[in-house]
N, C-alpha and C positions, 0 to 999 in steps of 0.2 A: 504494500500500500504506500503510494508516494503522493504527498500533499505539498503544494506550493501555493502560498497566498500573497498576492500583491494588494488586493482591493480592500484595504482597511480604510475606515472613514477619515476624511480630513487630512490633517498633517501626519497621521499614522501610516499613510500609504507607503508601500514598498515597491521596488521596481525590478528586482532580480530574482524573486522567489519562484515565479512560474518558470522562468528560464532554467533555474536550478532543478526544479522538479522534473521538467520535461527531459532535460539531458540525463538525469539520473535514471528515470524510467526507461529511456532508450538503451542505455548501456547495460542495465541490469536484466533487460528482457532476453538477451542472448549472450552466449560466449563469443570469443573472438572469431571462432571458426563458423559462426552462424547457428550453431546448435542452440535449441531453446534453453533458457536458464530460468529466471523467475517469470511467473504469470503476473504481470504488473497491472494493478488498478491505479490509474493516474487521476488524481483529483485536483483540478486547477480552476474549477468553477463553483460547484456547490460546496460552500465552506461554512455552513451553519454549524454551531456546536453539536446539534442533534445529528446532523448528517455524518460528521466526522466520527462522533462517538459510536454511532450505529455501525459504521464501516470498520472501526477498530474492533468492536465486539465480534463482528463477522470474521475479520482477519485472524484473530487469536482463538477462534472456536474450533479450527481444524486440527488435524494431526499430521500435517506435512512435515517434511524434514526440517525446513527452515521457514519461519515467518519473519518478515522484515517490514519495519515501519520507518519511513523517511519523512521528515517534516522540515520545511523551510518557510519561515514566517516570523512573527513576533513571539517572544517569550518573556515571561516576567516572574518575579518572586515577591512574595509578601510573607507575613508572619505565619501563613498557613502552608507555605511551600511554593513549589514551582508550577507554572502553568504554560501550556501552549495556548496562545491567544487566538480566538476566532473573531471574524469581523463583526459578529453580533454581540460583542462584549458589552458589558455594562458594569457599573461599580458593584463590587461584591460578587460578580459572576463573570469573570474575565475570559474564561475558556475552559479547557479540559485539564484537570489536575494531572501533573506528572506522576503522582502517587497512584492515581486511578489507572493510568496506562501501564504502570509497572505491575499493578495487581493483575490486570488482564493478561499481560505477558507471562507472569508467574504461574497462572492457572492453565495456560495453554499446554496441550499435549505434544506440541512440536518438540523435536530434539533440541533445536536452538531457536531462540527468539532474539532478533537483532533490532535495536532501536537506534536510529541515527537522527540526531537533531542539529539543524543549523539555525539557531536562534539565540538571542541574548539569554544569558543565564542558563544555558542548556545543561551545564554540569550539575544543576539541582536534581536532574533525573537520577534516581537511584539512591538518594539520601533522604528518606522520609522524615519530615519535620517532626513527627510525633516522637521520634527517638531522642531528639533534643541534643545530640552530640555530633551530628554530621557523619556518622558512620554509614558506609554504604551497605545496603541490604538488598541482595538480588536473589530471585528465585533460581532454581536449577535451570541451567541452559540459557540464561539471560545475558545478553551482551549489549553494552551501551557505548556508542561513539558520539561524543558531544563536541560541539564546535568551540565551546568556551567554558570557563569555570562558572560556578553559580553566581559569582560576584562581577562577572565581566559581560560586556557587550560583544556581539559578533559582527564583524565588518562586512560591508557589501561594496565591492569595487568593480567598475566597468560592467554593471548589469548582472553581476553574479556574486554570490557569497564567496569570500576568500576561502573558507573551509571547503565548500562544495567544489570550487575550482580544483583544489588539491585532491579531493576525493575522486573526482572524475579521472584525473591523471593516474591516480593509484589503481582504479578499476580498469583502466585501459592497459595496464601492465607495469606501471611504475612501482607497484608494491608486490609484484609477482615474485615467487621463488624460482629456483632452478627448474622445477617441473611445471611451471606455469600456473600454480595455484595462487589465488588472491584471497587471503583470509583477513578477518577483522583486525587481528593483532598486527599483521604486516601493514595494513592500511593506516593504523594509528601511528606506527613508527614512521611511516613515510610522511604523514601530515605533520607530525610533531617536529620533524626536521625542517619541513617546508615553512612552518609558521614562525621560525626563529626571529624574524624581523618585525612581527606584528604583536601588538599588545593584547593578544588573546591566546590562551593556551588550550589546546584540545584536551579532552578528558576521555579516558578509556576505563570501563568497569566491566568485569566479566565473572561469571560463575559457571564455568564449563569444564567438562572432563577432557574434551578434545575440540580442536578448532575445525570448523567446516568451511568449505570454499564458498565465497560469495560470487566468484566469477573465475572462469578458466580462460587463459590466454595462451598464445603460442609459446612453448618453452624456449628459452634462449639457447638451449642445447638439446638436440634430439635425444629422446629417452633411450633409444637404442645405443647411442654413443655413451650416455650416462651410465648405462649398465656395464659398459666395458671397463669401468674403474676397477672392478674385481679381476678382470683378465690382465690388465696392464700392471696392477699393483696387488699381487697375491696376498701380501700382508700390509696392514695399514701404514707401517713405518718403512715399507720397502722403497728403495731408491732405484728407479729404472735406469739402466745404463743406455746411453745414446752414443752414436758415432756418426761420421759424415755421410754414411749410407742412408740416413734418414732425411737428408736435405736434398730436395729435388734439383737444386742448382748444381749439385756435384756430379761430375761425369761418372757413370757407372753406378749411380745410386740404386738401391733396392726398391722395386715397385711396392712391395708389401710394407716395407719400412716407411716409404713416403706416405702411404695411406694412413698408417698408424700415427705418423708425426702430425698429419693434418688434424686428426682427432685430438691429439694431445694439445695442439695449439688452440683448438676450439675450447677445450677444457680449461686451458690457461686463461682464455678470454673471459670466462665467467668465474674465475677465481678458484678453480678446483685444483689446479696443478701449477707448480712453479719450478724453474730451473734451480739447480743446486750450485751455489757459488758463481753464478753468471747472471747478468741482467736480462738476457734474452734467451729464449729457447734455441734460436739459431746458433748462438755461440756454444750453448751446451752440447749441441750435436757436433758442430765443427771441431770442438776441442775434446770430443769423446768424454763428455761429462755425464751428468745424471739429472733426472727430474724427480720430483716427489709430490705427495699430496699436501695441500695447504690444510689448515684446520677445518675450513669449510669442506674441502675435498674429503677429509677423514670422516666428517659427519655424513656426507652422502654415500661414501664407501660403506659405512655401517648400515645405512638404510638398504643399499643394494644387497649386502650380505644377508640381511634379515628378510629379504623378499618383500620389502615394503615399497619398492619402486620397480 
């Protein structure tokens, strides 16, 4: 469920939230290869409190693998907690309580419930005011990605939220791992680095046993090549010997060695392999040196060994 609200009354009007929601809906609806991903309900027109609440109840009533709620609009906090603000707000009834949304998510039967808020004071989601101490309380399987802390505003620049702009880049592959998986945790890390120059800090809260993909993109390294880690490096600390026959520019180079060396260079390009005592793989081969796994390579080597890739 993706909601973007521009049409607040008077001076409260916003300008980038519908753009935010439309773009997020488009990218979440399919993986990079065109395969279906989320079945997206996009709400950019009917924004009454009743309409959004009823759709939220419908969203979290199913038992799908993942339920995801994205909101771009106004947010607020008062002594009763945080709220997403609807255009029909009035004093003492500003919108939908973040605590109510959290309760809906907590009672959902889905394996994972992801709530993404791009609004002011978004970080209030997940810290029920009734506890009085600011401690986050999340139901099992709940993940929250918030654009700002509960005391901060969220910025809008160039017709789009700063947070959502980074979120889109993350979903398009900026936050993908070696196998092309884009998870909420990786998205947060990507956005956290990208927001370094802005006076808003993203918030990540989660109560999950394992992370599920929000989107799949093309892996930076072919999975068949990735599985060759175990073939080239029979032990995790093994240093693979090289020689000039691996370099295609050398007269009489071995065709099989050339093929292997191309794969090793691709592995180096994504940070899995490094030359030993040389700056470049080329010189490791020309000087009959060696190459080895990086710490990241060791991690994926173990995943391949365990049959998880």
